[in-house]
C-alpha positions as CSV (number, residue, x, y, z in Angstrom):
1,M,12.9,11.7,6.7
2,I,10.4,12.6,4.0
3,A,12.1,12.4,0.4
4,T,12.0,15.5,-1.5
5,T,10.6,14.8,-4.8
6,P,9.8,16.9,-8.0
7,Q,6.5,17.8,-9.6
8,P,4.6,14.6,-10.9
9,P,4.7,12.6,-12.8
10,Y,7.2,10.2,-11.3
11,Y,7.3,6.5,-10.2
12,A,7.4,4.9,-6.8
13,V,8.8,1.5,-5.8
14,I,6.8,0.0,-2.9
15,F,8.6,-3.0,-1.1
16,T,6.8,-4.5,1.8
17,S,8.4,-7.0,3.8
18,T,8.0,-9.2,6.8
19,K,11.5,-10.3,8.1
20,T,12.8,-13.7,9.6
21,T,14.4,-13.6,12.9
22,T,17.9,-13.5,11.3
23,D,19.4,-9.8,11.3
24,E,23.1,-10.6,10.5
25,G,24.1,-8.0,8.0
26,Y,20.8,-6.6,7.2
27,N,21.2,-3.3,8.2
28,E,24.5,-2.7,6.7
29,M,23.1,-4.3,3.5
30,A,20.0,-1.9,3.9
31,D,22.3,1.2,4.1
32,K,24.6,0.1,1.5
33,M,21.8,-0.4,-1.1
34,I,20.1,3.1,-0.3
35,A,23.7,4.5,-0.8
36,L,23.9,2.6,-4.2
37,A,20.4,3.6,-5.4
38,A,21.2,7.1,-4.6
39,K,24.0,6.9,-7.4
40,Q,21.8,5.6,-10.3
41,E,20.5,7.6,-12.8
42,G,16.7,8.4,-12.2
43,F,16.7,8.2,-8.6
44,L,14.8,10.8,-6.7
45,G,14.7,9.8,-2.9
46,V,13.8,7.1,-0.4
47,E,11.6,6.7,2.6
48,A,11.5,3.8,4.9
49,A,9.9,2.5,8.1
50,R,10.0,-1.0,9.9
51,N,7.8,-2.3,12.6
52,E,5.9,-5.6,12.4
53,I,6.1,-5.0,8.7
54,G,8.8,-2.7,6.8
55,I,8.0,-0.6,4.1
56,T,10.5,1.1,1.9
57,V,9.4,3.4,-0.7
58,S,11.9,4.6,-3.6
59,Y,11.0,7.2,-6.1
60,W,12.2,7.2,-9.6
61,K,12.2,9.4,-12.6
62,D,10.7,6.7,-15.0
63,V,10.2,2.8,-15.5
64,A,13.5,2.5,-17.1
65,S,15.3,3.8,-14.2
66,I,13.8,1.2,-12.1
67,K,14.4,-1.6,-14.6
68,K,18.1,-0.6,-14.6
69,W,18.3,-0.5,-10.8
70,K,16.7,-4.0,-10.4
71,E,19.7,-5.2,-12.7
72,V,22.6,-3.5,-10.7
73,S,25.0,-6.7,-9.7
74,E,25.1,-5.6,-6.0
75,H,21.4,-4.9,-5.9
76,K,20.9,-8.7,-7.2
77,I,23.1,-10.0,-4.5
78,A,21.1,-8.1,-1.8
79,Q,17.7,-9.5,-3.4
80,E,19.0,-13.0,-3.3
81,K,20.2,-12.6,0.2
82,G,16.9,-11.2,1.0
83,K,15.2,-14.3,-0.3
84,T,17.4,-17.0,1.3
85,T,17.9,-15.3,4.6
86,W,16.2,-11.9,5.7
87,Y,12.5,-12.0,4.6
88,K,9.6,-14.4,5.3
89,S,7.6,-12.7,2.8
90,F,7.8,-9.4,0.7
91,K,5.9,-7.6,-2.2
92,T,6.8,-5.0,-4.5
93,R,4.5,-2.7,-6.3
94,I,5.3,0.1,-8.8
95,A,3.1,3.0,-9.0
96,K,2.9,6.1,-11.0
97,V,2.6,9.3,-8.9
98,E,0.3,11.5,-10.7
99,R,-0.3,14.2,-7.8
100,D,1.3,15.0,-4.3
101,Y,0.9,17.7,-1.9
102,E,2.3,18.4,1.6
103,F,2.0,20.3,4.9
104,H,4.8,21.7,7.1
105,K,4.1,23.1,10.6
106,T,5.3,26.7,10.8
107,N,6.1,26.7,14.6
């Protein structure tokens, strides 16, 4: 599902990853983190896709909100589990969205 975001500017956290063969608990934790992020001040939405690589993009009101999310204790536990169990590699990018536009088919 495509996230509904406000008029720019806002921020995107782009998390790109490759997984190990261990899936135990991964989907449950991913769902839990999305639900928890949605409760954080400044959270605007999220989009995710997984194939050979996974890409999760979360949208935030400002950099301060992103920093607070990174420090949430349950999120820190998930980050550590990702490093020790679920991910071969990952990269996080933070970008300021200055412009967006969209298309919707009408039929």
